[in-house]
N, C-alpha and C positions, 0 to 999 in steps of 0.2 A: 567431782564430776563422776557420774555413773559410768561404769565400764562400757555400756552400749554406745556411749557418745565419744569414746576415746578414738582419736584419729589413728589410722593404720601406721604401724612402725615396722622397721626393717626386720625385727625378730619374728614378726608374724609370718613372714614368708618362709623362714627357716624351718618352722614346724611342719610345713606342708611338703618339704622335699622328701622324696623317696627314691630308691634305686632298685632296679629289677635284678641287679647282680651285685654280689659282694665277694670278698675273698672266701668267706665261709660257704656261700652257695656254690662257688666254682670249684672249690677243693673238696667239699664234703662228698661230692658225687652221690648224694643221698645216702651217705654212710655205707656205700657199697663195700662188700667184702670180696675177697679173691674168689670165693666159692661161686658168686654170681657170674663172674667172668668165665670161670671154668664150665659152668652149666650151659653156657652158650657155645661151647666148643665141642668138637666130636670126641675129645678125650684121648686121641692118639698121641703118644709121646714116642718120638723116634730116638733110638739109642744105638750105641756102638760099644764095643768092648775095647779096653785099653790096648790089647795086643794087635788089633786090626790096624791097617795102614791108613795114612791120610788119603791115599787114592780111593780106598773104599768109602771113607768119610765124605770126600768131595762128591762121589757118585750119589750117595744117599741125600746129601744136601741138594744136589741138582734135581734128582728124581722126585723128591718130595716138596721141592720149592720152599725150603725152610732155611733159616739162618744159623741154627745151632743144633747140636746133638747132645743129649745127656750121655755120659759115659758110665756104664754100669758093670759091676762084676758078675760072675756066673750066677749069683743068687738074686740079681736084679737090684743090688744095693748101689746107691749113688756114690761114685768115686771121683767124678769130675764133670766138666762140661767143655765142649769143643765148639767154638764159634767160627764163623767165616773170618772174623778179625784175627783170631789166633792163627789160622792157616795163612792169611796174608802176611802176617808178621814173619812167620817161618819162611815163606817164599822169598821175602826180602833178604833174610839172613842166609839162606842156603839155596840160591837159584839153581834150578836144574836137578836138585837132589832132595826135594821136599816130599814128593808124593810117596816114595817108598818108606818114609819114616813112620814110626809107630804113633798112634794116637796118644799114648801115655807120655810121650816125649814133648808133646805140644799142648795138651789140654790144660785147662785151668783146674788146679786141684782144690783150691780154697773156694768152694762153691757157696754162694749166698743162697739161702733157701727161705721160703715162707710157708705159711700154713693156709688152709682154705678159710680159716676164720680171721685172718689178718685184714685190716682195713686196706682197701685198694690204694688210697692216697698215701699210706705209709710205705707200701711196696713201691709205688711209683717214685717216691722221694728217695728211697734206698737205691733204686736203679739209676736214677738221675745223678745222684751224688757219686755212686760207684762207677758210673760211665759204662754200664752194661745194659743190654736190651732183653735178656732172657733170664728168667728165674724159675728154677724147679720148685714145685709145690709138694710138700711132704706131709705125711701124717705119721708122726713118730719116725721110724726108720724107713717107712714105705713111701716110694715116689708115687704121687697120685696125679701129677699133671705138670704142665709147663706154661707159664704166663709170659707174654711178651709186652713190651711197651705198646706195640701195635694193637694187641688185644685190648689193652686198657683204654687206649684212645678210641678205638671203635666202640667199645662198651659205653664210654662217656658220651660220644656223639649220638648214639642211639637214645640215651637218656635225655639229652638236650632236645632232640627231635620230638620225643614224646612229651616233654614239658611244654614245648612250643605249641604242639597240637592241643594240649589240655588248656592252655591259655587262650588259644583261638576259639575253642569251644565255649569257654566262659564268656568271652566277649560277644560272640555271635548268638549264643543262647541255646 
């Protein structure tokens, strides 16, 4: 019997199935790099010195409405990071005695960093697995920025909005 006279079979339908989203399209973020996220930010990185007090740190966090400060030495070298979470833990351990303490006594010294050329999805995976929300971006020994999970999510949402607009334009013509 010629193929043109063959009755439809179940496997015919399977070939026509498509999906608009997949694991690769949702995690590739168009192969975005950390640099692309940094390009959309103003570039300001707020820092504090290890010898300053937690009171000074809390004021900076409040005034700049941020969740973490990079801790730098006199030459601007990265020596740690101090997050709201670090301060809250110390508040629980030393109630009423926390704010006069030094940043160096509370900061995270083992700082995970990335580079501007790192894939965004890799950085997000590291942040999620490590359970932290802020990652300094370095170029060799030089601190060039700070990326947050919020920055990455905002970047990806903007990409998805643009993709949706492009699809609408294709449909409408």
